[in-house]
C-alpha positions as CSV (number, residue, x, y, z in Angstrom):
1,X,36.3,6.2,-17.5
2,X,39.6,4.9,-18.7
3,X,41.5,8.1,-19.4
4,X,44.9,8.7,-17.6
5,X,46.1,11.0,-15.8
6,X,48.8,13.4,-17.1
7,X,50.3,16.7,-15.7
8,X,50.2,19.5,-18.2
9,X,53.2,21.0,-17.3
10,X,55.4,17.6,-18.1
11,X,56.7,16.8,-21.5
12,X,55.4,17.3,-24.7
13,X,51.8,17.2,-24.6
14,X,49.6,18.1,-27.9
15,X,46.3,19.2,-26.7
16,X,45.6,19.8,-30.8
17,X,43.9,16.1,-30.6
18,X,40.9,17.4,-28.2
19,X,38.1,18.5,-29.9
20,X,37.4,22.3,-29.6
21,X,33.9,23.0,-27.9
22,X,31.0,24.2,-30.3
23,X,31.3,27.8,-31.3
24,X,35.0,28.0,-30.3
25,X,37.3,30.3,-32.7
26,X,38.9,27.9,-35.1
27,X,41.4,30.3,-36.2
28,X,43.3,30.0,-33.1
29,X,44.7,26.4,-34.3
30,X,45.6,28.4,-37.8
31,X,49.2,28.1,-38.9
32,X,51.7,30.7,-37.6
33,X,52.1,33.7,-40.1
34,X,55.8,33.8,-39.6
35,X,58.6,31.0,-39.2
36,X,60.0,30.8,-35.7
37,X,63.1,29.1,-36.4
38,X,65.6,32.0,-36.1
39,X,64.0,33.2,-33.2
40,X,63.9,29.8,-31.4
41,X,67.7,29.8,-32.2
42,X,68.3,33.4,-30.5
43,X,65.8,32.3,-27.8
44,X,68.0,29.2,-27.0
45,X,71.2,31.1,-27.1
46,X,70.0,33.9,-24.8
47,X,68.9,31.5,-21.9
48,X,71.3,28.6,-22.6
49,X,72.2,28.8,-19.0
50,X,68.5,29.5,-17.5
51,X,66.4,27.0,-19.4
52,X,67.4,22.9,-20.6
53,X,65.6,24.0,-24.0
54,X,63.1,26.4,-25.8
55,X,60.9,24.9,-28.3
56,X,57.1,25.5,-29.9
57,X,54.3,25.0,-27.8
58,X,51.5,22.6,-29.1
59,X,49.6,23.4,-26.0
60,X,49.2,27.1,-25.6
61,X,46.1,29.1,-27.0
62,X,46.7,32.6,-25.4
63,X,49.6,32.7,-23.7
64,X,52.8,33.7,-25.4
65,X,55.0,31.3,-23.4
66,X,54.9,28.9,-20.5
67,X,57.5,26.6,-18.7
68,X,57.5,22.7,-18.7
69,X,59.6,20.0,-17.1
70,X,60.6,17.1,-19.3
71,X,59.1,14.2,-19.6
72,X,60.2,11.8,-16.8
73,X,61.1,14.4,-14.5
74,X,58.9,15.6,-11.1
75,X,56.3,17.9,-11.6
76,X,57.1,21.9,-11.2
77,X,54.7,22.3,-8.0
78,X,55.9,18.9,-6.5
79,X,59.8,20.3,-7.2
80,X,58.7,23.8,-5.5
81,X,57.2,21.7,-2.3
82,X,60.0,19.3,-2.0
83,X,62.3,22.3,-2.4
84,X,60.5,24.2,0.1
85,X,60.5,21.1,2.7
86,X,64.3,20.9,1.9
87,X,63.9,17.5,0.6
88,X,65.2,18.7,-3.1
89,X,68.4,20.3,-3.2
90,X,68.3,21.3,-6.7
91,X,65.6,21.4,-9.1
92,X,65.8,20.1,-13.1
93,X,66.0,22.9,-15.6
94,X,62.9,23.7,-17.1
95,X,61.9,24.2,-20.7
96,X,60.5,27.5,-21.9
97,X,57.7,27.0,-24.5
98,X,56.4,29.4,-27.0
99,X,53.2,29.7,-28.5
100,X,53.9,30.5,-32.2
101,X,50.3,31.8,-32.8
102,X,50.6,34.5,-30.2
103,X,51.0,37.6,-31.3
104,X,54.1,39.1,-29.4
105,X,55.8,35.8,-30.3
106,X,54.7,36.1,-34.3
107,X,56.1,39.8,-34.2
108,X,59.7,38.5,-32.3
109,X,59.6,35.6,-35.0
110,X,59.5,38.3,-38.2
111,X,62.2,40.7,-36.3
112,X,64.3,37.7,-35.6
113,X,63.9,36.7,-39.1
114,X,64.8,40.3,-40.7
115,X,67.9,40.6,-38.5
116,X,66.8,42.5,-35.5
117,X,69.2,43.4,-32.7
118,X,70.4,40.6,-30.9
119,X,70.5,42.5,-27.8
120,X,67.0,43.4,-28.1
121,X,66.1,39.6,-28.9
122,X,67.9,38.7,-25.5
123,X,66.0,41.4,-23.5
124,X,62.6,39.7,-24.9
125,X,63.9,36.5,-24.1
126,X,64.3,37.1,-20.4
127,X,61.3,39.0,-20.4
128,X,59.0,35.7,-21.5
129,X,61.1,33.9,-19.4
130,X,60.5,35.8,-16.5
131,X,56.9,35.8,-17.2
132,X,56.5,32.3,-17.5
133,X,58.0,32.2,-14.2
134,X,55.7,34.5,-12.8
135,X,52.7,32.6,-14.4
136,X,53.9,29.5,-12.5
137,X,53.7,31.5,-9.2
138,X,57.5,32.2,-9.0
139,X,59.8,35.7,-8.6
140,X,61.9,36.4,-12.0
141,X,65.5,35.4,-11.0
142,X,66.8,39.0,-11.3
143,X,63.9,41.4,-10.1
144,X,65.9,44.7,-10.7
145,X,66.7,43.3,-14.1
146,X,63.1,42.5,-15.1
147,X,62.0,46.0,-14.2
148,X,64.5,47.7,-16.0
149,X,63.5,45.4,-19.0
150,X,59.9,46.1,-18.6
151,X,60.4,49.6,-18.5
152,X,62.7,49.7,-21.7
153,X,59.8,47.9,-23.5
154,X,57.0,49.9,-22.3
155,X,59.0,53.2,-23.0
156,X,59.8,51.7,-26.8
157,X,55.8,50.8,-26.9
158,X,54.7,54.1,-26.1
159,X,57.4,56.4,-27.5
């Protein structure tokens, strides 16, 4: 019906222009409670060799983060298929998008603004990246480091 198809894993898509269904929680689109500038800077620094960029997402509603590719690059699923068939040597670097309305991201932003431990924020950066990879059907780059970071985060949460 005259609507173009677009991959939601590519580029800077703003889904806020799509009307929410009746009865949907309008509070989800509310502005984030905390400033994410300091957190974004710390995440970019921690993940500079793993991702192309870290930015706020306009597409996420429930997830804390996701991976996308830059506009003009191959879709991540297509990259995965071509790489598996040996037709693509190395995939382009992905972009980590964070949801500024998510409870975890708001808490991390507050911690980063208050001058939280850079080591702790770095661990959280890698956990977010690994979580985004798992959501894409990929394994974390370093499974042992992922397990260690996850155990430490869980121990802090219960302890």
